[in-house]
N, C-alpha and C positions, 0 to 999 in steps of 0.2 A: 715536344708533342708526340704522343704515340698514336698509332692508327687504331681506331675503334673497330672492333670486330663487327661483322655484318649483323649479328644478332642485336647488338646495341643500336644500330641504325634502325632496325625493324621496330625495336621498343620505342625509340624516339618518334618514329612515324606514328605508332599507336598513340603515344602521348599527345601528339599534335591533333590526332583524330579526336581524342577525348576533349581537347580544348575546343574543337569545333562543336562538340555536343554542348559544352558549357556555354559557348557563344549563343547557340540556338536556344538554349534555355534561359538566356538573359543574364547569365552570370558575368559576362563581359559585354562591353559595348558592341552592338552589331556592326558598327562602323569598322571594326577590326577584321571582320570576316572577309576573307578573300573569295570573290565570286568565281565559281568554277562550273556553273550550270550552262549547258549548251543551249538552253532555251532563253537565255538572256543575251543582250548585246555585249560583245566582247571587243574592247578597244585596247590595243597594246603596242608595245615596242619590242623590237628584236635586236639583240647585240651579237655581233660576230666576235666570239671569244677565242677563235682559232687564229685569225690573222692579227688580232690585237689582244694583248693581255690587259684585262681590266682588274684592278685591285678590288677586293670586297668593298672598300670604302667608296670607290667610284660607282660600282654597281648599285650601292645603296642610294647614291644620289639620283640615279635614274628611277629607283623605286619611289623616292620622295617626289620627283617630278610627276610620276604617274599618279601618285596620291593627290598632289596639288590640283592636277587637271582632271581628276576623276576618271583615269584610265583603269583597266582591270587586270592586266597581266604584263609580265616581262619574260620574254623568251631568251634563253641563253644558248646560242649555237656553239656548243662546247668543243666540237672537233670538226676538222676538215683536213684537206691535204697538207696544210702548212703546220698544224700543231694539234696535238691531243691535249686539250686545255684543262683537264681535270684529273685528279688522282685516280689510279686504277691498279689494283693488285694483279688483275688479269694480264695487264700489259707491262707490269714491272715498274710502273711509274708511281712510286710511293713516297711518303714523307721520309721513311727510313733510308731510301735510296737517293734522296735529293740533297741539295745544300740550300741553306736559307740565308737570305740577305735582306735586312730591313723588313722582315715579315713576309717576304716573297719567296716561294719555293721554286727551285730550278731543277730540272732533270739534269743529272750529271753528264749524260751522254749527248743529249741534244742541245743542252744549254738554254732550253726554253722554259719560261715560267709557266706554272700551272696552279689552278685552285686546288687546295686540299679538300677532302670530303668534309672535314670540320668546317672549313670556310664556306663551302657550298651549302651545307646544312644551316649555317648561321644566316646566310643570305635568304634561304627559303623561309626561315623563321621570321626574319626581319620583314620580308614581304608579307607574310601571313598576318603579322600583327599590325601591319599598315594597310590591310585590305587589298593587297596586290598578290596575285598568284605568280610565283616564280616557276617557270617551266623549263626544265633542262631538255636540251636537244642532243641526242647521241645519234649522229648521222651514220646510218647503215642502210644497205650494204655498199653504198657508193662513197666517194670522197675518202677512200680508205688509206691513202698514202701514209699519213702519220701513224695509223694503226699498224700497218705492215712494217713500218720502220721500227717501231717499238718492239714488235714481236721478233724482229731480226736480231736482236741483241742476245738472244739465248738460242741454244741448239734446238730445244723443243719448240721454241717460238718460230724459228726458221722453217722447221718442218711443217708447222701449222700454217704459216704464211704461204708457203708453196702450195698447200692444199686449197687455201681460200682465195688467193689473189688471181683474178682473171686478167691475164696479160693482154688479152685482145679487147678488153673493155676500157672505159674511161676511169682509171683509178677506182676500180670496183671489185667486189667479191663475186664469186659464183653464187648468185642467189638461188640457183637451181639445186644446190647441194644441201643435204641435211647438215653437213659439217658447218656450213655458214649459219644456218638457223640455230644450231646448238651453241656456236660461238657467240652469236648475237644475244641469245638469252643469258649466257654467262656474263657477258659484259653489262647488260642491262640490270642483272641481279645486284650489281654493286650500287645502284642508284634508286631502285624502286622503294627501298626501305627508308629513304630520306623524305618521301613525300606523304602528306596526309591523304587519307581516303578521299577519293573523288577528284584528286588533282589530275592534270594532264602530263604526259611525257611525249616528246616528239621523237620519232624515228624516221629519218628523212625519206629514204627510198626515192630520192631525186637524182636526176641526171645519170641514170643507169641505162644500159643498152637493152632496149626491148624492140626487136625487129619483126617478130612473127608471132603466130598464135601460141607456139610452144613457149616462147619467152613470156607472153602475156599470162598464160596459165601458171607458169612458174612464179611470176611476180605476185599473182593473186594468192597462191599457196603460201608464199613466204610472208606476205603482209598480213593475211588473215591469221596465220599462226602467231605472229608477233602481237596482234590484237588480242588473241586468246590469252597469251602470256600476261600481257598488261592487265587485262580484266581480272585474271586470277589474283592480282595484287591490288584489286579495288581501285584501279586507276583508269584514265581514259587515254586513248591513243590519238595523236595527231600525225598527219603525213603531208608532205608536199604533193601537189597535184600531178606531177610528171607521170606516175605509173598508172593512173586511172584512165585506162583506154576504153573507148566506147564499146568495143567488141566484147569485153568481159566485165563491163561495169556492174551488171547484176550479180556477179559472183562475189563481189567484195562485201564485207560486213558493212552495213549501213551506219553503224555507230561510230565509225572512224571520222574524226573531224578533219577537214581538208583545207590546208593553207594554199590558196591559189595565187601563184606568182606570175605564171606565163603559159600561154598556149603554145607558142613556138619554141620555148626553151632558150630563146635568144642565141641560137646556134648560128654560126657563120655560113654554113653550107646551105645553099638554096634548096637542094634536095632534102636535106634533113629537116629544114623548116617546113616544107610541104608535107613531109611524112608525119611530123608532129601534129600539124594542123589536121591532117586526115585521121590520125589515130586517137589523139587525146580528146577526152570529153571537155566540153566548154564548161564554164562555171554554171550557167543556167541549166545545162544538161545534168550536171551533178545534183543541183538542187531539185530538179524534176524527178530524178531517180531516188530521192530521199536522203541525200547526203547534206549535212550542214557544212557550210564553208565560211572561211574568213578571207577577205580581200587583201592580198599582198601585192597588188598591181605594181610591177617592177618599174614602170615608167614614172609614175607619180610618187610611189611610196618607198623607193630604194634610194639610199644615200651612200655613195661611195666616198670613202675618206681620202680622196685625192686632193692635193692643194687647190686644184682648179675649181673644186666644188665650193670653196669657201671665200671666193673673191666677192667684192661688192656687186659686181655685175651678175655673177652666178646666183647670189642670194636674191637679187631683184628678179631674175628670170624664173627661178624656182617659185618664188612667192606668187608671181603672176600666173604661172602654169598650174600650180597647185589649186588655185581658186577655181579652176575649170573642172576639177575632179569631184565626183560624187561616189558614194559607196557602191552604187550600182554599176559603175564603170570598172570593169575587170580586165579588159583586153587592151592594154596600152591606152592610147588616146581615143579609141573607138567609142562612139555613142550608140552603136548598133547592138542589138541583142542584149539589152541591159539586164542586170540581175536584180529583179524586183521581188523575188521570192522571200518569204519569211525565213527560209532555210539559209539565206545569206546573212549570217548573224553578226558580222563585225569586220574590222579592218585593223591593219598593223603597219607601222612605219619601221623599216629595217635599216640598220646601220652596218654597212659592210666595209671591212678593212681593205686598204690597198696593200698589196704585197710586192716588194718589201715595204713595210709600213713606216711612214715618216712621223707618226704621232703615237704618244703614249696613250693609255686609256684615259687618263685625266685630261690630256689635251683634246682627245676626241670628244669627251663630254662637253668641254667648253665650246668647241667648234660646232657641235651638233645640237646644242641646247635650243637654239632659235628654231631649228627645223622640227625637232621633236615636240617642242612646246606648241608651235603653230599647228602641227597635226592634231595633237590631243585637244586643242581648243576649238577645232573646226566642227562644232556640234551640228550645225545645219547641214554640213556635207555628209554626215553619217546617216542622214535620212535618205530613203530610197526614192 
């Protein structure tokens, strides 16, 4: 297999956009149209493709589950500290530089499997034709360990990594620097051409160090610039809620869709928890300010693929606890300050890998099917 040049990906994205037009004109069944509108309810699943490698065939099974249960999207968390899970010429992780075994491509240096761009495109197309939006997530500028590692394999990459990597942060880049913004755009340029017009792309901006007003303003500048770049490619931007602080909330672009997972950040330090609660906007505050949100409540809607999660007792406890959740409940188990705004437009169930992981992607699918299926079928709980 050869690597397709970027222009070809842009052409394919345009072709998918034309298919969208034909669908709207009635040339294809409207049931195949992937819903991407932020004014409609969005119910999805999120897969951690960094800590766990999912073969395209397994990812397609999740798409089929979403279709069966009338979900709308599948989020692919493609990179984190443990693995950069997709092909990238910027990072030197390409088909040409890999070795293949049973249809799976492995980085020769890290020995980790990754999706090729052809495979990712095929997954996006499969989702499209089944009415499910497939959303790639390229986590920037945090969780950068796998990116820095891949850069370190060349002399030019080492130099760039030294410029980008904030040693005082939590595996993060200096988001204050223009070099980080330029690098982020270059990396994203490899994937924006894979997506039809109107699709979403997620750029995390989660779990980065923001301690003062200078940091807050720098985060705003970086995130708004990424939003501008994404919009230039006729796409929509999603972010995690971490960087959206109350003091600078009105400086952010209001068209950014925010995935709300935690107010505290689930940090162990009592001081850090209090600081996060003090600085971060709540989900209702984001809605009031004009932001659309999706509820990713980490207490009810996160599944960690640890063996203890899949015992009979754990399944029984989860089933009982999940019945208590409503889409308006965003802050762990709290029933205070509920999110009843029309701007809270959906919810997602996230499957996160344990590292080092004990399960293959296919094993993870088998073990998480019950939970993902139960979530997607909880229609009454999606009412506010």
